[in-house]
N, C-alpha and C positions, 0 to 999 in steps of 0.2 A: 247662365250659360250655354252654351251650343252644343247641338249635338254633335257626339262624338262617334267617327268613323274609323275602327279598327283598320290599320292599312301595314302592312311587314316592310312592305316597299316605302315607309317613313321609318320603319326603326332605325335606331340607335346602334352602332355596327360597333364590331367588336374593340378596334381602337379605342372608341370613348373609355372602354373599359380597364383599360391600360392607364390611363393617366393618374397621378396621386389620387389618395383615395380621401381627401377629404373635399378636394376637386370635385371626383364624383358622386360624394354623398352631399354635397349644395348643390350640384347640377342636375342632380335627378330628382329635386322637388319639381314639383310642378308638370314634370312627364307621367305618362299613363302605362301603369303596365298591365298586360295583355295577357290573357292562357287561356287558352283553348282546352277543356275537358275532354277525357275520354270518349266522353257521349255529345261532343260534337258543341254544347253550349261553351258561350264566350263570356268569360269575365273581366273585366277590366276597372280600372279606376287612378284618381291621381294621387301621385305620392306625394305627402303633404310635410312626413317628421320620417327622417333616418338620423344614425350613427354610424361615424367612421372609426373603425378598430383596424388601428396600426401597428406594424411589422417591427417599428424599436420604439421603445420607452413608452410604451403603453401596458400595466402590468392587468389590465383590465380584456386585452385583446386573449383569445385563444389560443393564439399562438404565442406570448408571452413565452412558455413552458416547453418551445417545440414543436413541431412534428408527428401527431399521434393518429391512431386511429380515426377518434373524434374528430378532429381538426383538418384533416389531410386534405380535403377539397381546397384549406385557405390556401395550400402552397401551390396550387395548380394558376394558372395562367390568367389573367383577371376575362369576366364574360361569363362563369358560369354559378350558378349559386350552391351555398351549401347551407343548411338546411341541418338547425341541432335543436335539442328538445331539453326542456328548461323545469327544473322541479320536480324532475321526471314525468311532466304530465302536455306541458304547452310544446310545438314546433313553433321555430322562431325562422325568418323567412333570412339569408342576407346573398347579398352579389358579391363576388370575387372579385378583387382590383389588381393592376397591377401585373407584372412581372412575376414569371412562374417560379417558383422558392421563396417569395418573400413572407405571405402569411398574413396577408390585408383581407377587408371585407367589409362591407355598409349594410349594416342593420337596418331595414324595412320596418317601422315604427308607426308611420301610419298612412292610411289613403282612404279618398273618399270617392266612395261607389261611381260607377256611371253606368255601365251595363253587365245585366246578370245579377241586379239586386236581390232577386226572388230566389234563383239558386243558394244567393249567399244566404241569404234570410234562414232556406233547409239547411245547409250545411251548420251553420251556428246554430240551431234551433235558438234563434230568436227573430222578434220582427222589428223592433229600433234600429231604425237605417241609421241612425248617427251612433248605433255602439257595434253596428257590423265590424270595423276596421280599423278603432280609434287604439289598437298597442299590437307588439307586434305578434302574441301568442292567436288572438284575433284575427290577424290575417293571415296567417297559414292556415288555421280552419275554416273559414271564408274562401280561400283560393284554394283549397283542399291540396295545399303542399305538407307532404311529410317528408322523414331522412329518405325514402325512395329515390327522390327528384333531385339528393346529392349529386353533385356534375353535370347537371342538364345544362345546358346552353342555352344563354337568355337570350341568342339573337338566329331562333326558329320560328317557325311559322306559328307555332303553338305555344312559344313563351316567347316573348318580346317586349321592347320598351319602345315606346315613341312620343316625339313633341305633342305638347296640348294646344293646338292652334300656334304653333310656333313661336310662343311666347316665350319671353324670359323672365321670370319672375323677379318684384323688384323691394316684395315685401317677405324680405328672409332673415329670420331672427337665430342668432348663434349663439347656444349657452351650452353649459356641462352636463354630463350625460346621465342618466339617471336609471337606477335598478343596479346598480356596480358600488363595491368595496373598494377596488384598487384603480388607481389614476383619475380620481375623483375630480381634480382640478384642471383637466383638459375641457376644455369647450369644443367638444367631436359634436355636438347633439345639432340638426338644424331643423328651423321648423316652419311652412309656409303658411301664411294668416291668407285663411279664404272664404 
């Protein structure tokens, strides 16, 4: 794996996030999430697992019951983030997709850390690099995301996604989503084998 250098000039533009949610979920694989903390430290990692949550015919989506205070970011125009708490404990990072009013997002489920690994270990309180970002709650903690980050644009110099070596991944698997009880038949989970 070559040395990765964060470069906002190479970041995905806002129109990428306006595409249909399944496409965004799949095409985010192999891209790098970059976040600059208030301290100035940079955190970055390759997105290896995503799940799409749709605006229609998807009862597992937070938007299925209509707009609420909790899920309101999902109904904004794509290109912002939506963070929610699961089990009252763990935050989960989502990237909002499509046009305003739709109610769709992509959950980031897995990341391979590239930059800021020591800081991620500190934030997570663990040393095992392989377990830093292998789950949505772990990612939010390792990258220091919480509900205060709701509505933040993912196309700024402090928070963006960029390609990794301009490669298009070929080894992508599509499966049913996990950890849900509704619309379990939908194959909207995407994984990248690295």
